[in-house]
C-alpha atoms as one frame of an Amber mdcrd trajectory, in Angstrom:
protein
 139.322  89.837 119.691 140.037  93.486 118.857 139.705  92.854 115.124 136.343
  91.126 115.562 134.974  93.928 117.738 136.143  96.587 115.299 134.534  94.643
 112.454 131.178  94.544 114.275 131.397  98.247 115.074 132.337  99.033 111.474
 129.333  97.166 110.119 127.006  99.016 112.480 128.556 102.402 111.783 128.346
 102.157 108.021 126.155  99.314 106.748 123.139  99.522 109.040 122.665 103.308
 109.093 122.902 103.289 105.322 119.705 101.234 105.224 117.921 104.201 106.727
 118.161 105.920 103.358 115.284 103.789 102.044 112.435 106.086 101.053 109.428
 106.243 103.338 106.624 108.752 103.513 105.672 107.827 107.080 106.244 110.373
 109.785 106.303 109.944 113.529 105.441 112.032 116.550 108.399 111.426 118.828
 108.997 112.998 122.222 111.024 116.185 121.584 112.924 116.032 124.905 116.085
 114.210 123.746 117.339 113.119 127.184 115.783 112.045 130.447 117.303 113.818
 133.456 119.575 115.477 130.908 121.524 112.210 130.633 119.707 109.185 129.229
 118.863 109.198 125.479 115.144 109.509 124.789 114.753 109.699 121.030 111.964
 107.153 120.507 109.213 107.976 123.000 105.684 109.127 122.230 103.895 111.057
 124.976 100.120 111.508 125.276  99.454 110.537 121.669  98.176 106.932 121.445
  97.222 107.338 117.781 100.569 108.698 116.547 101.186 107.864 112.872 103.527
 104.945 112.140 107.185 105.365 111.269 108.905 103.817 108.261 112.246 102.085
 107.861 114.182 105.324 107.508 112.725 106.749 110.710 113.376 103.518 112.614
 117.047 103.535 111.673 117.281 107.252 112.413 115.907 106.743 115.937 118.223
 103.785 116.516 121.175 105.903 115.404 120.199 108.770 117.704 119.894 106.468
 120.705 123.134 104.645 119.861 125.395 107.583 119.077 124.049 110.115 121.558
 127.114 111.625 123.302 125.806 110.642 126.731 125.869 106.958 125.753 129.652
 106.747 125.937 130.009 107.519 129.675 127.223 105.017 130.359 129.132 102.384
 128.374 132.103 103.146 130.617 129.940 102.405 133.664 128.764  99.120 132.140
 132.346  98.171 131.263 133.404  98.843 134.846 130.685  96.536 136.168 131.417
  93.729 133.686 135.094  92.850 133.414 135.064  89.793 131.151 138.522  90.635
 129.812 140.333  90.855 133.113 141.701  93.696 135.249 143.870  96.637 134.304
 143.724  99.272 131.606 143.988  96.702 128.810 141.131  94.637 130.214 138.971
  97.724 130.638 139.704  98.897 127.080 138.695  95.540 125.623 135.584  95.437
 127.790 134.629  98.963 126.763 134.917  98.022 123.081 132.872  94.866 123.663
 130.195  96.727 125.649 130.034  99.390 122.939 129.531  96.688 120.312 126.873
  95.045 122.516 124.951  98.307 122.776 125.179  99.119 119.085 124.193  95.631
 117.961 121.282  95.461 120.383 119.965  98.909 119.487 120.010  98.401 115.742
 118.542  94.907 115.913 115.729  95.756 118.362 114.933  99.289 117.168 115.618
  99.244 113.428 116.461  96.005 111.609 113.890  93.621 113.103 111.129  96.251
 113.467 111.575  97.046 109.775 111.486  93.381 108.751 108.584  92.485 111.066
 106.737  95.796 110.636 106.724  96.486 114.348 106.843  99.926 115.963 110.014
 100.326 118.100 108.818 103.441 119.925 107.688 103.542 123.540 104.116 104.811
 123.845 103.609 106.361 127.270 100.445 105.308 129.111 100.464 108.549 131.092
  97.346 107.911 133.197  96.247 105.673 136.037  97.961 104.670 139.267 101.690
 104.238 139.730 101.555 100.444 139.852  99.343 100.235 136.775 101.729 102.429
 134.819 104.786 100.574 136.114 103.262  97.242 135.074 102.393  98.657 131.657
 105.961  99.930 131.137 107.431  96.543 132.074 104.982  94.720 129.809 106.194
  96.648 126.737 109.204  94.339 126.695 106.795  91.541 125.779 104.049  93.459
 123.978 104.527  95.963 121.169 102.556  97.488 118.307 102.514  96.554 114.696
 102.946  99.466 112.314  99.170  99.222 111.911  98.696  99.817 115.644  97.618
  96.293 116.611  99.236  94.807 119.732 101.413  91.713 119.307 104.371  89.824
 120.792 107.486  92.007 120.862 109.652  89.708 118.754 111.922  92.633 117.866
 112.862  93.191 121.515 113.049  89.583 122.666 114.564  88.124 119.513 116.769
  91.119 118.743 118.472  90.992 122.113 118.945  87.247 121.825 120.589  87.722
 118.433 122.808  90.451 119.884 123.831  88.209 122.787 124.662  85.431 120.332
 126.656  87.725 118.042 128.701  88.770 121.079 130.078  85.225 121.199 132.241
  86.141 118.207 134.292  88.627 120.252 133.952  87.657 123.926 136.517  85.293
 125.527 135.815  81.580 125.217 134.707  81.393 128.867 131.928  83.877 128.065
 130.573  81.960 125.072 128.626  79.354 127.027 124.854  79.020 126.900 124.651
  80.338 130.446 126.760  83.407 129.655 124.779  84.111 126.482 121.470  83.877
 128.332 122.894  86.109 131.070 123.775  88.834 128.542 120.327  88.482 126.985
 118.579  88.741 130.341 120.681  91.709 131.430 119.801  93.625 128.272 116.110
  92.903 128.772 116.484  94.209 132.327 118.168  97.422 131.136 115.427  97.928
 128.549 112.725  97.353 131.160 114.303  99.976 133.433 114.513 102.310 130.437
 110.780 101.845 129.809 110.038 102.716 133.432 111.993 105.955 133.106 110.252
 106.798 129.831 106.856 106.286 131.456 107.455 108.496 134.491 109.973 111.017
 133.166 107.256 113.400 131.856 105.741 113.576 135.359 109.136 114.214 136.940
 109.989 116.799 134.289 106.736 118.646 134.907 107.385 118.790 138.666 110.937
 120.003 138.116 109.669 122.786 135.828 107.088 123.852 138.414 109.782 124.039
 141.088 112.146 126.105 138.937
């Protein structure tokens, strides 16, 4: 198991980021605040700019790398590993789970935010709605799991998110225990990642409002 996990991590650390070196003249307008609440990575959000220029392959891989290797990701992975103990109790079980959860996060991020968006020409950024009632904005944020933009700006099915997370959940079968390689377990990992990404979208939508209130209070 350890060898397989290390192999997956190695591929993501070296092979995938290297693809970001492809030349692209596109530039993006990405939210400059790198973390929400000072904790959660926020390197691929566009605020109050619905017509932001598209990003190219290099920028997509750069954003995926920033979100994957942000220092605050590693404590969060520890929390996830504590909640999901597929490798049993004890220090050894936690260490294996941490490595597996780290690989899950890296694979999912690069597939949904870089590799598939580059292949399918979809924009992996979150575009904040920023106006309207709370429920309207919350529904919009949740819907971005299903709907995304093409690089041209046209709305379409978010194949990068849905398909990328399914691929990541399937790849995880190469390093999870045999009991966790069933169809049910694979679909559970896929659904859990979609849930995490939906919650992330909700935070990205409302974080600017919270940040503004916090600044006014300080």
